[in-house]
N, C-alpha and C positions, 0 to 999 in steps of 0.2 A: 627326200629330205624330211627328217622328223620335225615335228612341231617344236618351236623354240621353247626351252624349259624356263627361260627367264621372263620377267615382266618389267615393263618400262612405265615409269610414272613421271609426271612433270608438275611443277608448281612455279609460281612467280611470287617473290617476296614483295613487301610493300615498297622497298627501294628499287625494285625492278630486276633484282638478281634472279636469273632463271636457274632452277634447281631440277636436275634430272637424276632419278634413282633407277638403277638397273638391279632389280632384286634377283639374286642368284642363290636360292636356298640350298642348292646342291653343291656349292663350293665352300671352302673353309677360310679363305682369305678375302680381303677387301681392298679397294683402291679408291682414292679420292683424287680428283683432277679438277683444276680450275683453268678454264680456257678464257683468253682475253683477246679482243680484236686489237692487237698491237703488234707491229712488226715493221720491217723495212718498207713494205708497200704503203704504209701510212706516213712515210717520212718525206722530207725534201732533201735536196743536196746538202743544205746546211745542217739539217737535223739527223742525217743518215747515221745510224749507229746508236741512237738514243734508246730505242726499244730494248736492244740488247744490253745497253749500259744499265737501264733500270732493272732488268732481270738480275744482273749481277749484284746490284746494290741492295736488292731485297734480301739477300743472304746476310746482310750486315746487321740484322736485328730489328727490334721494334720496342714499343714502350715497356713490354714485359720481359724482353730479352735484350740485355744491354750490348751484346756483341754476337758475332757469328758463332762463337763457341757455345754460348748459352742457347741460341736458337737450335743449332744442329744437335746439341746434346739432348734437348727436350724432345726432339723428334726421334732421335735414335734410342732414347730410353724406352720409347713405346715400341721399338722394334722396326721402325721405318727409316727411310732416308728421303730427304727432300731432293727431288730432281726437278730441274727446270730447263727449258729450251726456248729459243726465240726462232720463229720462222719468218717467212716473207709476209704472211697475212695473219699470223696468230702468235701468241705466247702461251706456254703451258707450264703449270706448276703441279707436281704430282707427288703423292706420298702413298706407297703401298703399306697396309697395316693389317693387323688382326681386326676382325670386325668389331670386337668389343672395345677397341681403342679409337674408332672412327670419330666419336664425339669429341674426344680430347684432341685428336688431330685437327678437326675442324676449328676448334677453339684457338689453336696455335695459328692456323692459316688466317682465321678471321682477325686476330690481333695484328698479324703481319701486314695485312692489306688495309687495316684501319689506321694504324699508327706506325708506319715504317720509319726507321731511324735515319737511314741514309748516311751512316757514319763512315769514316775512313775512305773517302772518295779517292784520295790520291793513291792509297794502297791498292784499291780495287782497279784503278786506272792502269796501274802497272801490270796487273794480272791480265786485263783485257788486251793491252798492247802485246803481251807475250802470246796470247791466243792469235792475234792478227798475224804476228810474225811467222806462225806456222804455215801460212799460205803465201809467203813472199820468198823470193830467191835472194841470193846474196847481193843483187843489184836493186833490191827493193820493189821488184815487179811482182804482181799477183800472178801466181802460176796455178791457182786452184781452177781446175777445168770447169767445175760447176759455176763458179762466179763468172768466168770468161764467157761461157755459152749463154748464160742468162743476160749478160750485158749486151750481147749481139742480138739475141732474140727479142729483147724488150728495149731496144736502143733508146736511151734517154728517159724511159719510164721507170717509176719506182720498183716495179717487179724485177728490173735488172740491176738494182742496187745490191751491194753486198750486205749481208745481215749484220756483220760486225761494224760496218762503216769504215771509212779511211782513217789512217793514223792521225792526220791533221785534225779531224773532228774529235776523235777520242782524247787527244791531248788538250783540246780547247774546252770540252764540256765542264761545266761547274755544277755544284750542288743545286743551285737554283734551276738550271736546265733540267736536271734529273727530276726534281720535284714537280716542275710544271708539266713535264711529259707524263709523269705518273698521274697527276690530278686530271689531266685531259683524257687519258685512256683507261684508267683503272676505276671508273665508276661502275656501280652495280649493273646499270643498263647495258654496259659494254662487255659483260662477262657471263659465262655459263659455268656453274658448278655441277659436276657429275660425280656420283658415288655409285660404285658397283660392288656387290658382295652380298653375303647372307644376312641382310638386315632389312628393316621395313622402311618404306618411303615416309611414313609418319614420323619415325624417329629422325631420319635424315633431315626432313624439312624443319623439325623443331630445333635440332642442333644448328642447322644453317641459319635459322632466324636469329638465334642467340649469338652466334659467332660473328655474323656479318651485319648486325644491326647498325653499326656505326659507319659502314661504308656508304658514302653519298651516292645518290642515283646517277649523277653525271649524265652523259648522253651517249647514244649509240653511234659510233663512228663509222663513216662510210669510206671505203678505200677508193683510190683513184681508179677510174674505169680503165680496163685493159686497152693498150694500144700497141699493135704489132709494129715491128720494124718495117722498113720499106719493102717493096716487092723484090722478087728475085732472090736467088741464093746469096747468102752472106758468109764471109769467111774471116776467121781471125786465128792467128797463130802466135805463139810466144816461144822463142827458143829457150830450151832448158837442157842443161847437160845431164842427160840420163840415158840409160841403155834402151829405153822404150819411148815410143810416142804415145801419149794418151789422147784419145779422140772422143768427141761427142758429136753425134748427128742429132739435131734438135728440130722438130717440126711443130708448128702451131697446130693444136688439136682442138677438141670440143669440150666445152664447159660441162660441169656435172649436171647442169640443168638443161642441156641440149637434148632434144628427143632422141638423137642418135647415140647418146652417151653409152648405153648398154652395148650397142653394137661395137663401139670403140673398145670397150672392155673386152668383148669377145675377140676382137682383132688382136689385142695385146696378148690374150691367152694363146691364140694359135701362132702368134709370132714368136713368143718366148715364154714358155711355161714348162720347163723341163728340158732334158737333153735330147729329146726326140723332136722338138720343134725346130723350125727352119733356122732361126738365128744361130743357135749353138751348133746344130748338126752340120749346117753348110760351112759356116765360118771356122769353127774349131775342129769338129770331128772329121770333116771331109777335105778341107783345104788347109788346115793348120795355120791359119792366118793369125790366130790369137790363142792364148791359153783359156781365156774366158771372155764372154761378151754378154751384155745385159740390155734388155729392153724394158723400159719403165714408163709409167704415165704419171706426170706431176700435175694434179688437178686442183683447180680452184672453183668456186661457185660460178665464176663468169669467164674462165679462161683455162687453158691447159697446154702442156707441152708433152709431146711424145719424144722420148730420148732413147738413143742407142749409144751405149758407152762401152769402150774397149781400150785395151793397151796392146801394143805390138812392137816388134822390132821395126826400126825406121824404114827399111826397104819394103816391108810388107804393107805399109800404110795405104798406098793407092789401091792395092787389091782388096784390102779390108773394106775401105769406103765404097768401092765399086760393088762389092758383093752385098753389102748391107742395103745399098740403094736398090739393087736389083731384086732383092727379096721383097722389099716393100712394094716395088713396082709390080711384082707378080700378084700380090693381093689386090692391087688395083685392076689388073688386066684379066685375072683368072679367078673363078669362084673357088673358095675352099671346099674341100671334100666334106661330105656328111660325117665321115669317120673322124676327121680333125675337129669338126665343130662339136660332135658328141663328146669327144674326149675333153675338150675345153670346158664344156658345160658340167661334165661330171666332176672335174677337178675344182671348178668354182663352187659347186655344191658341197664338196668335201671341205673346202676352205671355210665356207660359211659355218658349217657345223663345228669345225674346230674352234671358231670364235666363241662358241658357247662357254668354253673353258679358259678363255683368254681375256682377263679383265682389262688389259691395255686396249685390246681391239674393241671391246664393248664400250669402254669409255670414249675412245677415239671416234667411233661411229656415232653413238647417240649423244655424246657431249660435245665433241669438237665440231661435228656437222651442225649442231643446233646453233652455233654462232652465226650461221649464215642462212640456213633454211631447215625446215622440219625433216629429219631423216626418215626414210622409209624403213619398214620392218625388213628383217633378213629374208623372210618368205616372199615379200613383194619384190625384193631385188632379184631373187632367184626366178620368180615368175617372169620378170621383165627379160632376163637373160634367156630363159627357155624359149621366148618368142622370137629371138634373133635368128635370122636365116642367112644363108650364104650370100644372098643378094644384098642384105643389109651391110654385111662386112665389106663387100666390094664397094658399095656406095660410100661408106665411111673412108675407106682407103683412097678413093678418088678425091674426097674432100681434103685429105691430108697430103697425099703424094700426087700432086697434079702433073 
């Protein structure tokens, strides 16, 4: 792996806003991202959906932009587009721009997060209700398999709440609720600003100081500690009239800060990283149980879920589930071969190098991770994976697939 061509710098403004700059002089475009510790994990049953509601309402303008049209036009005239998303433990606001326009982009974001207008709440409410309806069937039941599996895995814990919240909450929220939630979570201490591109950290820090000077410090919010569902396998099904059954097998895994986390990443690589790895090869290529199957790791700083996701014809469902469980069991009972492990490490190294040219990935790792802990360099991550041995993978598999 070649030495990383970018450089990472950090600063903390007087109001507590953490500013991360990833200098990439070899690229031609830039990206600015604001990460916030706000999401469904920080909510209660009564407030579930408010983080997502706030994200929507921020598109409605600010003191300098009287409505959503003015705000979006100002950004789009710079050549960018405001993108936002709410997750379970974070919210993201992102604008890709030409490097020469980053200062102006930061000024727009700074105004938006200093003086949001929160106008037209009833209109935005209707848009959010339409978004929620995408996950409901004609009987009003949630049939989104991600939501269903999380609710089972984190039974009663906010990590199992839906991100959008239930219809009854969204219909009930008022402007005062939105503003209180914003004031609680959108303080500078609770946010990280990350800019990646061919520009200097000194310039980014100066622009950020000017743009976000009016954002109050607030406080750094702590999410509810993870709490697993009860012991033993748990099952949930929802009947849905479709030609296929969609299924997720979800296992509690290891947090990003666990000493075995890199071995877990290696396990995921040898499980499902290409068409020659067991998950696809056995389930799709050799047994025809599904068109596609995917293994993924959903990690937090203090928890994680290992997920296997697939869809198949209804009669094939038992065979698909049995085969997926058997594949995981083999990693628990038998060591992976050196050839499999070497291939996984090589592909991981290639992926890390490809991140050098991917501003989203650079911002996500160095900015998004900074919300919770200091991210390691890419070289350090690779060194940690290089030290993983077959016995480590087997130990991790035993911790997950008991």
